[in-house]
N, C-alpha and C positions, 0 to 999 in steps of 0.2 A: 672899548678896550678895558677889561676888568683888572688885568695885571700887566705890569710891564717888565721886560727882560733886560733892563739896562745892566750891562755886564759889569761895569766898574763897581756898582753898588753891591752886586752879589759877591764879587771877589773880595771887596774890602771889608765886608761885614757879615754877610749871611752864610757863606759856605766855607770860609776859611777858619779852621779851628783856632789858629793863632790869634785871630782878632776877635772871635766871639768869646773865648775864654783866654785871658792874657797868657802869652807865651814869653818866658824870660830865659835869657842865656845863663844868668847867675841863679841857677835853680836852688842852691842852698840858701842864699840870702833872701830869696823871695818865696820860699816854700809855704810860708804861712798864708799867703794870698790865696792859694789853692786849697789848703788844708787847715781848717780852723782848729783841729785837734792839737796843733803845735803850740797854741797859746799856753804859756806858762811852763812848758817843759824845759826851758832854759834855766829856770830857777831864779831869774833876776829880771829886772826891767830892761827891755830891749826896744830901742827906737830905731827906725830905718827910713830911708828915702831912696827911691830908685827912679832914674830917668832913662828911657830907651828910645832911640831914634833909628828907624829902619829905612833901608833902601835909599841911600843918600843921593843916588843919581836920578831919582824921580822927584820932580817938583812937587812940593807940599806933601812929602811922604809921611807915612804914619809915625806917630810917637805916643808914648805912654809915660805918665808921671804918677808915682805912688808915694804917699807919706803915711806911716803907720807906727804902731807900738804894741807890744805885748808885755804881760807881766803875770805874776802869780801871787795869790793869797795863800801863803805857805801853810798856815795852820789848817786851812780848809781844803788844801790841794785843788784849788780852783784857779784856772787860768782864764785871763781876760785879755782881749785885744781888739784892735780895730784899725781901719785904714781908710784913707780917702784916695780916690783914683780919678784921673782925667785921661781919656783915651780918644785920640783923633785918627781916623782912617779915611782921609779924603773927604767926600761929601757927608759921611756919617761919623758919629762920635758918641761918646757917653761920658758922663760924670756921675760919681756916686759915692756912697759911704757904706761901710760894712762894720758890724759889731759881732764879735765872736765870744762864745762861752765854752770852756772846756773843763772836764774833770780829769785831773792827772792822778791816776790810780797807782800808788807805789806798790811794787811787787817784791822789793828786797831792800834791806837797809844798806846804807853806805858802808863800804869797806875801804875805799880809797880817799885819803885826805886831799888828793889833788883834783877830785871830781867836784864840779861847781854846782851841780843841779840839786840844791837842797840837801836832804839827808838820805837819798835813795840812789841805788845803782841802776835799778830797772824801773821804767815807768811805762804804763799803758794808758793812753789818753784817748778820750772820746770828745768830740767837739762839734758844735753847730754854729752857724753864723746867719745873721739876718742882714739883708742889703736893701737899699733903696737906690735905684739907678735912673737917671734921666738920659734917654736916648734922643739923639738929634739927627735931623736930616736937613742939610743946607741946599735948598732948591737951586740956588745960583750956580752950584758946582756940578749939577747933573748934566751928563752928556748922553744923549739918546743915540741909539744905533742908526736910526733914520731921522735926519734933520727935519723931514717933512711931517713927522708924527706930531699930533697935538701935544702941547706941553702939559704934563701931568700936574706939575706943582708950580705955583706962582709965588709961594712964600715958604719960609722955613717951617719944619714940623718938629714938635717936641712931645715926647711921651715919657711918663714916669711909671716905673714898674717896681714892685717888690720882688725879692727872690730869697733863696736860702741855699746853704751848702752844708754838707755833713762830711766828717772825716774821722778816721781812726789812725793813731800814731803810736809806734813803739820805739823806745830809746833805751839802749844799754850803755851807760856812762857816756863817754865821747867816742866809743869804739864802733857803735852800730846804730842805725836807725832805719825804720821802714814805715811807710804810710800809704794809705789809700783814701781817696776822697771823691766826692761827687759834687762839683760846682753846679750852680744854677739849676737846682732840683725842680723848681716850679716850671721852668721852660715856657714861660708865657711868650707868645709870638708878638712881634711889634708890627702894627699896621699903620701905614700913613695913607690917608684918604684925601682925595681931591676931586674936583668936578669931573675930570676926564678919566679917572681910574684909581686903582689902589695898588700900592706896593706893600708886600708882606715879607717880613724878614723872619724866618723860622728859627727859633732858638732851640737848641738840642742839649740834652744832658751829656755829660762826659765823665768817663772814669779816668782817674789819674793815679798812677802808682809811682812811688819814689823810694829808692833804697840806696843806702850809702854807708860809709864807715871810715875808720881811721886805723892805720897800722903804724905804730911809732917804734923807733929804736934809738939807740945812743941816748938813753935817759930823756926821751921826749924831745931831743934836739931836732930830729928830723922825723917826718911822717909822710905817708902816702895816703891820700884821701880819695877813694873811688866813689862814683855815684852813677846810678842808672835810673832812667825814668821811662814810663810808657803812658801814652795818652790814647784813649779809644773813645769814639763816639758812634752812635747808631747811624749807619749809612755811609760811614767814611772809613778809610783804611787806618789801622793802628799806626801811630808814630812813636818812635823810640829814640832815646839818646843815651849815650854812655860817655863818661869822662873820668879824668884822673888829675889830681892836684899833687904837687910836690911842695911840702911845707918845710921851711927852714927856721929853726929856733922860735917857732910860733910867732914870727914877725913878718916874714915875707913868703909868698907862695906864687907859683906859676902852674898853669893847667891848660889842658886841651880837652874839648868835648867834640863828639861827632853826633849829628842829628840825622835820622833816616831820611829827612827831606833834603838831603844833600847839602848840608851846611857844616862847616867847621868853625869851632869857636875857640879863640885864644883868650886866656884869662890871666889876670895878675891881681895881686892885692897886698895890702899892708895891714898889720894888726899892732896897735900900740897898747901894750899892757892889758889886753883883753877889755879895754874900755872904748877905744875908737877904732873903727875899721873902715877901709875904703877898698872897693873892688871894681874892676873894669873888665869888660868883655868886648871882643871884636869879632863879629860874625862875618864870614866870607862864604859866598855861594860856591859850591864845588860842581855845580851842574853846568854843562856846556851851553845849554839853551837859555840860560838867564843870567849870565855874568854882568849884563849891562844895567841891572837894577841897582848895583852898588852895594857896598858893605853896610852893616848895621853896627851901632855903638850902644853900649849900655854901661852905666855907672851907678854904683850903689854905695851909700854912706850909712854907717851904723854907729850907735852909741849905747853902751851898756852901763847900768848902775848895779854893781855887784856887791853884795854884802860879804864881808870877810868871814873866814871860818870861825872867828870869835863869836859871831852871832849864833852859830849852831851849837856852841858850847855854853851859851848863856852869859857871856861876858859883856856884850854890848854891841851896838850897831857901828858900822863903819862903811865907807865907800872904798873900793879897791882901785886906786889910780896908779 
């Protein structure tokens, strides 16, 4: 038996896009994870952490934890960033680190004193990231279709692979952004070998598109923030999402997203003086054939170190709290 068709392994890691390349409900807060070109485009140091727990009605259901930061070397228009990730999907999982480098090309000088991204209104950014990831297979959790089959694995398997990502990102003030990226460009397959056979998990490249913006009125007291995304990979159907947030006084927001895989996402968040942010998302399956898997929860925390406008005028540094 050269390969084995253990269904749970294929579903949890090899064939489902959401687990091979991380899928987040809070797409704005976690956009940098899929597109390295975003590094530095905020114009300040941004730290973030995200925890996502899926399918609560399933025992030992998947979860993902991410911790990262981005920033900009303003004089050089260079963005840097990185993150650590720990992802568990049943008998398989991965842990890794990624470092990103981006060049933030300014296209137009700043005209608005309220805009926070350095001294430009329009930015076109190109980014690459390098990752090192450890993939895990826990043999004790494998469930074979036929209990009489010989056991393929008697011990846990570990594989370490490098990878890379590339992205392009455009931003116009806080009003519009658009990006395209290709995660896991190298696409090296993960093979677990044992005396009785081999399990191969094929990793595939994926195209990610993300576009969004902001429409404000009443002197920026209220705004509507639309977002749309598209994920496509070779051999699989495209998956899309579209959402809308309503922001009040730049302090509190509510939102709803719809994903083409029949999921509705309810969102809410707080922003404290543009320094601390907390966001929460609740995923609910809208498909009649799988309501029993349970809902998913995601929470994201952010911290910004923002220089005051006095820095741009040459007066001196300050943190805006």
